[in-house]
C-alpha positions in Angstrom: -14.5 13.4 -32.8 -16.6 10.5 -31.6 -18.5 11.6 -28.6 -19.5 8.1 -27.5 -15.8 6.7 -27.4 -15.9 6.4 -23.7 -18.8 4.0 -24.0 -16.9 1.4 -26.0 -16.5 -0.2 -22.8 -18.1 -3.2 -20.8 -20.3 -2.4 -17.8 -18.2 -4.2 -15.4 -15.4 -1.7 -15.9 -17.6 0.8 -14.1 -18.7 -1.7 -11.8 -15.0 -2.1 -10.5 -14.7 1.8 -10.8 -17.6 2.5 -8.5 -16.5 -0.2 -5.8 -12.8 0.9 -6.0 -13.9 4.6 -5.4 -16.0 3.6 -2.7 -13.4 1.5 -0.8 -10.4 3.7 -1.4 -8.4 1.7 -3.9 -9.2 3.6 -7.0 -6.0 5.8 -6.7 -3.4 2.9 -6.3 -0.8 3.2 -8.7 -1.1 0.1 -11.2 0.3 -1.2 -14.3 -1.7 -3.2 -16.9 -0.1 -5.1 -19.7 -1.5 -6.3 -23.1 -0.4 -9.7 -24.2 -1.6 -12.9 -26.0 -0.9 -16.3 -24.4 -0.8 -17.9 -27.7 -1.0 -17.0 -31.4 -4.1 -18.0 -33.4 -4.1 -21.6 -34.8 -1.6 -22.0 -37.7 0.3 -18.8 -37.1 4.0 -18.4 -36.7 4.0 -14.7 -35.6 1.8 -11.9 -34.9 1.8 -8.2 -36.2 1.3 -5.3 -33.8 -1.3 -2.8 -35.4 -4.0 -0.6 -34.0 -1.8 1.4 -31.4 -1.8 4.5 -33.4 -5.6 4.4 -33.5 -5.7 4.0 -29.8 -3.5 7.0 -29.1 -5.3 9.0 -32.0 -8.7 8.4 -30.1 -7.4 8.9 -26.6 -8.0 12.6 -26.6 -11.8 11.9 -27.1 -12.2 9.2 -24.3 -14.1 11.5 -22.1 -17.5 11.4 -20.4 -19.5 14.1 -21.7 -22.4 15.3 -19.4 -24.8 13.6 -21.5 -23.1 10.2 -21.0 -22.8 10.5 -17.4 -26.7 11.3 -17.1 -27.2 8.3 -19.2 -25.3 6.2 -17.0 -26.9 7.7 -13.7 -30.3 7.3 -15.1 -29.9 3.6 -15.8 -28.1 3.0 -12.4 -24.8 1.9 -13.9 -22.9 4.3 -11.5 -23.7 6.2 -8.5 -23.3 9.8 -7.7 -19.5 9.5 -6.5 -18.7 7.7 -9.6 -20.5 10.1 -11.8 -18.6 13.0 -10.4 -15.4 11.1 -11.2 -16.4 10.4 -14.6 -17.2 14.1 -15.4 -13.6 14.9 -14.7 -11.9 11.9 -16.2 -8.9 12.4 -18.6 -6.2 9.8 -18.7 -3.1 11.2 -17.1 -0.9 8.1 -17.0 1.7 6.5 -19.2 1.3 4.3 -22.2 4.4 2.4 -23.6 4.2 -0.4 -26.2 5.7 -2.2 -29.3 5.5 0.0 -32.4 3.0 -0.9 -35.0 4.7 -3.2 -37.6 6.5 -5.0 -34.8 6.2 -8.7 -34.6 4.8 -10.4 -31.3 4.6 -13.8 -29.9 3.0 -15.4 -27.0 3.6 -13.3 -23.9 5.2 -10.2 -25.6 4.1 -7.1 -23.5 2.5 -5.2 -26.5 1.2 -2.6 -24.7 1.8 -1.3 -21.1 -0.7 1.2 -19.4 0.4 2.8 -16.1 -1.7 5.2 -13.7 -4.3 4.9 -11.1 -6.4 1.7 -11.0 -9.5 3.8 -11.9 -8.1 5.7 -14.9 -6.5 2.5 -16.4 -9.5 0.1 -15.9 -11.9 2.1 -17.8 -9.5 1.8 -21.0 -9.6 -1.8 -20.9 -12.3 -2.8 -23.4 -11.5 0.0 -25.8 -7.9 -1.0 -26.0 -8.6 -4.6 -26.4 -11.2 -4.1 -29.0 -8.8 -2.0 -31.2 -5.7 -4.3 -30.7 -7.4 -7.7 -31.2 -9.1 -6.4 -34.5 -6.3 -4.6 -35.9 -3.5 -7.2 -34.9 -5.5 -9.9 -36.3 -6.0 -8.2 -39.7 -2.5 -7.1 -40.0 -1.3 -10.6 -39.1 -3.4 -12.2 -41.8 -2.7 -9.7 -44.5 1.0 -9.9 -43.8 0.9 -13.6 -44.8 -0.9 -12.7 -48.0 1.8 -10.3 -48.8 4.4 -12.9 -48.3 2.5 -15.3 -50.5 2.0 -12.7 -53.1 5.8 -12.5 -53.6 6.0 -8.9 -54.5 2.9 -8.7 -56.7 0.5 -5.8 -55.3 -2.5 -6.6 -53.3 -5.8 -4.7 -53.1 -7.7 -4.6 -49.9 -11.4 -5.1 -51.0 -13.2 -6.4 -47.7 -15.4 -3.3 -46.9 -18.6 -5.1 -47.8 -17.9 -8.2 -45.5 -17.7 -6.4 -42.2 -18.8 -3.6 -39.9 -18.4 0.0 -41.6 -16.0 1.4 -39.2 -14.3 -2.1 -38.9 -13.7 -1.9 -42.6 -11.8 1.3 -42.3 -9.6 0.0 -39.6 -9.2 -3.1 -41.6 -7.9 -1.3 -44.6 -5.6 0.6 -42.4 -4.0 -2.6 -41.0 -3.9 -4.3 -44.3 -1.9 -1.3 -45.8 0.3 -1.3 -42.8 1.1 -5.1 -43.6 2.0 -4.3 -47.1 -1.1 -4.1 -49.1 -0.6 -1.6 -52.0 -4.2 0.1 -51.9 -7.6 -0.3 -50.5 -11.0 0.0 -52.1 -12.3 1.9 -48.9 -12.6 5.5 -49.5 -13.0 6.5 -46.1 -9.5 4.8 -45.2 -8.2 6.6 -48.3 -9.1 10.1 -46.9 -8.5 9.3 -43.1 -5.2 7.6 -43.5 -3.8 8.6 -47.0 -3.9 5.2 -48.2 -3.8 4.7 -52.1 -7.3 3.7 -53.4 -8.3 1.7 -56.2 -11.5 0.2 -57.8 -12.7 -1.2 -61.2 -16.4 -2.0 -61.8 -18.7 -4.8 -60.7 -20.8 -7.1 -62.8 -23.9 -5.0 -62.3 -22.3 -2.2 -64.5 -21.9 -4.8 -67.3 -25.4 -6.1 -66.8 -26.9 -2.5 -66.8 -25.7 -2.2 -70.5 -27.3 -3.8 -73.5 -24.1 -5.8 -74.3 -20.6 -6.3 -72.9 -18.9 -4.0 -75.4 -21.1 -1.1 -74.6 -20.2 -1.4 -71.0 -16.6 -1.5 -71.8 -16.7 1.4 -74.1 -18.4 3.6 -71.4 -15.6 2.6 -68.8 -12.9 3.4 -71.3 -14.3 6.6 -72.4 -14.5 7.9 -68.8 -11.1 6.5 -67.7 -9.1 6.0 -70.5 -7.5 2.7 -71.8 -5.4 2.4 -68.5 -8.6 1.2 -66.7 -9.4 -2.4 -65.7 -12.2 -4.2 -67.3 -14.1 -7.0 -65.5 -14.3 -9.8 -68.2 -16.1 -12.8 -66.7 -19.7 -11.6 -66.6 -20.7 -13.8 -69.3 -17.9 -15.8 -71.2 -14.4 -14.9 -70.2 -12.7 -15.5 -73.6 -15.3 -13.4 -75.4 -15.2 -10.9 -72.7 -11.4 -10.5 -73.3 -11.8 -10.2 -77.0 -14.5 -7.6 -76.5 -12.3 -5.8 -74.1 -9.3 -5.6 -76.5 -11.6 -4.7 -79.3 -13.0 -1.6 -77.4 -9.8 -0.4 -75.6 -7.1 -1.7 -78.2 -3.8 -3.7 -77.2 -3.0 -0.9 -74.7 -5.8 -1.9 -72.3 -4.4 -1.6 -68.8 -5.8 -4.6 -67.2 -8.4 -7.1 -66.9 -10.1 -8.5 -63.7 -11.2 -12.1 -63.2 -13.4 -12.7 -60.2 -14.7 -16.2 -60.6 -13.8 -19.8 -61.7 -10.5 -21.7 -61.4 -8.2 -18.7 -61.4 -5.0 -20.7 -62.2 -6.3 -22.1 -65.4 -8.2 -18.9 -66.4 -5.0 -16.8 -65.7 -2.9 -18.8 -68.0 -5.7 -19.1 -70.7 -6.1 -15.3 -70.5 -2.5 -14.5 -70.6 -2.3 -16.6 -74.0 -5.2 -14.9 -75.4 -4.3 -11.4 -74.3 -0.8 -12.2 -76.0 -2.6 -13.6 -79.1 -4.7 -10.4 -79.5 -1.4 -8.2 -79.2 -2.1 -7.0 -75.6 1.0 -8.4 -74.4 1.5 -5.4 -71.6 -2.2 -5.7 -70.3 -2.1 -6.8 -66.7 -4.2 -9.6 -65.1 -6.0 -9.1 -61.9 -7.6 -11.7 -60.0 -10.2 -11.6 -57.0 -12.6 -13.9 -55.3 -12.3 -15.2 -51.8 -8.6 -15.2 -52.2 -6.6 -16.0 -48.8 -2.9 -16.6 -48.3 -3.1 -20.2 -49.5 -5.1 -19.4 -52.7 -2.6 -16.5 -53.5 0.4 -19.0 -52.9 -1.3 -21.6 -55.2 -1.1 -18.9 -58.1 2.5 -18.0 -57.7 3.4 -19.7 -61.0 0.6 -18.3 -63.0 0.7 -15.0 -65.0 -1.1 -12.9 -62.3 -0.1 -9.4 -62.0 -2.2 -8.3 -58.9 -4.5 -9.7 -56.4 -7.8 -8.2 -54.8 -8.4 -9.8 -51.4 -11.4 -9.1 -49.3 -13.4 -11.6 -47.2 -10.4 -13.4 -45.8 -8.6 -10.1 -44.9 -11.5 -9.0 -42.4 -13.0 -12.3 -41.4 -10.8 -15.1 -42.6 -8.5 -17.5 -40.8 -7.2 -15.7 -37.4 -9.3 -12.7 -37.9 -11.1 -10.5 -36.6 -9.5 -11.2 -33.1 -5.9 -12.0 -32.0 -6.9 -13.4 -28.5 -5.2 -10.6 -26.6 -5.8 -9.9 -22.9 -5.3 -6.7 -20.5 -4.1 -7.8 -17.2 -3.1 -6.2 -13.9 0.5 -6.9 -13.4 1.6 -4.4 -10.6 0.1 -2.5 -7.8 2.0 0.2 -6.0 5.1 -1.1 -7.3 4.5 -4.7 -6.2 3.9 -7.5 -8.7 0.6 -9.2 -8.6 -0.1 -12.5 -10.5 -3.2 -14.5 -11.5 -2.9 -18.2 -10.6 -5.9 -19.6 -12.5 -5.2 -22.8 -14.6 -4.3 -22.1 -18.2 -4.5 -18.2 -17.4 -1.8 -17.7 -15.2 0.1 -14.2 -15.6 3.7 -13.1 -14.7 3.7 -10.3 -12.3 5.5 -7.0 -12.6 6.1 -4.4 -15.5 8.1 -6.0 -18.2 10.8 -4.8 -20.4 11.5 -6.6 -23.6 14.3 -6.9 -26.3 14.9 -8.9 -29.2 18.1 -10.6 -29.7 19.9 -11.1 -33.1 22.8 -13.0 -34.6 25.5 -10.5 -35.9 23.9 -11.2 -39.4 20.7 -9.6 -38.3 18.7 -12.7 -37.9 16.4 -12.7 -34.8 16.9 -15.5 -32.3 14.9 -14.8 -29.2 12.8 -12.3 -27.4 13.7 -11.6 -23.7 11.2 -10.1 -21.2 12.3 -9.2 -17.7 9.9 -8.1 -14.9 10.7 -5.2 -12.9 14.2 -4.6 -14.5 16.0 -4.8 -17.8 17.8 -7.6 -19.6 21.4 -7.9 -19.4 22.6 -5.9 -22.3 24.2 -7.9 -25.2 25.3 -6.9 -28.8 22.6 -6.9 -31.4 19.7 -6.4 -29.0 16.9 -4.4 -29.9 14.5 -2.6 -27.4 10.9 -3.3 -28.6 9.0 -0.8 -26.2 8.7 3.1 -27.1 6.9 5.6 -25.2 3.4 6.8 -26.6 2.0 8.9 -23.7 3.6 10.5 -20.8 1.6 12.1 -18.0 -1.5 12.0 -20.1 0.3 13.9 -23.0 0.9 12.2 -26.3 4.9 12.2 -27.1 5.7 13.9 -30.2 7.0 12.5 -33.4 5.3 9.2 -33.2 5.9 6.8 -36.1 3.8 7.3 -39.2 1.9 4.6 -41.2 4.7 4.4 -43.7 7.1 3.9 -40.9 5.1 1.1 -39.6 5.0 -0.5 -43.0 8.8 -0.3 -43.5 9.2 -1.7 -40.0 7.2 -4.7 -40.7 9.1 -5.2 -43.9 12.4 -5.1 -42.0 11.2 -7.5 -39.4 9.8 -10.2 -41.8 13.4 -10.0 -43.2 14.8 -10.6 -39.9 13.1 -13.8 -38.7 14.4 -17.2 -39.7 12.8 -18.3 -43.2 10.8 -21.0 -41.2 8.7 -18.2 -39.9 7.3 -17.4 -43.3 5.8 -20.7 -44.1 2.0 -20.9 -44.5 1.9 -24.2 -42.8 1.1 -24.6 -39.1 4.1 -24.4 -36.8 5.5 -23.2 -33.4 6.0 -19.4 -33.0 9.1 -18.3 -34.8 10.8 -16.6 -32.0 10.8 -18.1 -28.4 9.9 -15.6 -25.8 12.0 -16.1 -22.6 11.2 -14.4 -19.2 14.3 -13.8 -17.3 15.0 -12.2 -13.8 16.4 -8.7 -13.8 20.2 -8.5 -14.2 22.1 -8.3 -10.9 23.2 -4.9 -11.8 19.8 -3.7 -12.5 18.2 -5.2 -9.4 20.9 -4.4 -7.0 
């Protein structure tokens, strides 16, 4: 349990809360929606991730007596607000796209309904989770596509905040990565973990062979030996000499990976290690991975580009009020306008299964058509988490299915328009009448 989770918010949320409690608007029934006005530069789709973490932590989103006193001591809230916070537990509804779903500009990814007061205090927490996790999953999904079926290991823990590293590992796994180096993510989410050794282990020993011998003696011949501490060719010779031709894998972490992968494959084959795998790492992003598609690489290790690379660590999502007491409300600011009313969303498909467009309807439902797929599902009802939510494995499979369903242009790594247009339509006559 994280006792500080209720403070994962901005001061201005409690400023609004205090004023709303004072003027009597705090209990007005409201609907907030999370969406992005655009995709990060170069992206043709986004991947929903993080909703599961929000729901998981919602139970702990309470204001303990210690937190309330801290807020009072610093005059962040007045007595009325302090009393309200002591009793706070979210009692509204949450609906949203499933993790592993694709999203596009204006997709209503998450809908939070309840009183203004109970919904507004969740804003920063919700956005901090979704902006991070959606960005990570979107970047990681492109790397998975570029890898063309070869496994990817997430190795970004040392390039980001310690808790962000765990969340990033979860999002990368959701996106299709095979494993993570982060043990906390392995324990918390059941993600397979993997790890080899660093150059420091080789440098610790008097010579490279001694380091390799120690690792093989501890982990057997199926281990992965890092061969580029000194000279790669000699490193490979030393690795095979110590482990024999049944060595599991070698890892290359520097240099011209394209050239070195081919040279390494040739040398391994020459030494009889024809089944020894080649793992490459070192600042790999989707473009670097794609450039290695024709090379004899068996697996990739990606770190920095997963957690802080292009499009990460924010997806640019916003949390906006769209309905008050059943009536649509809109923001008209230039370049930041919103569409009022709670949205219902479906994705339309050809009979072949290819997605063609996303239809959203404020305060109603789209006219049903064959091959429509509803995009929103319930997560919380009356403050209670609904049973049988999708698992992380379910989300991986959903994303895999979704990436198959979009037009092939959507999987290009080059810049382009969003793959699926999002069309806002009025409610059907039957629904609105």
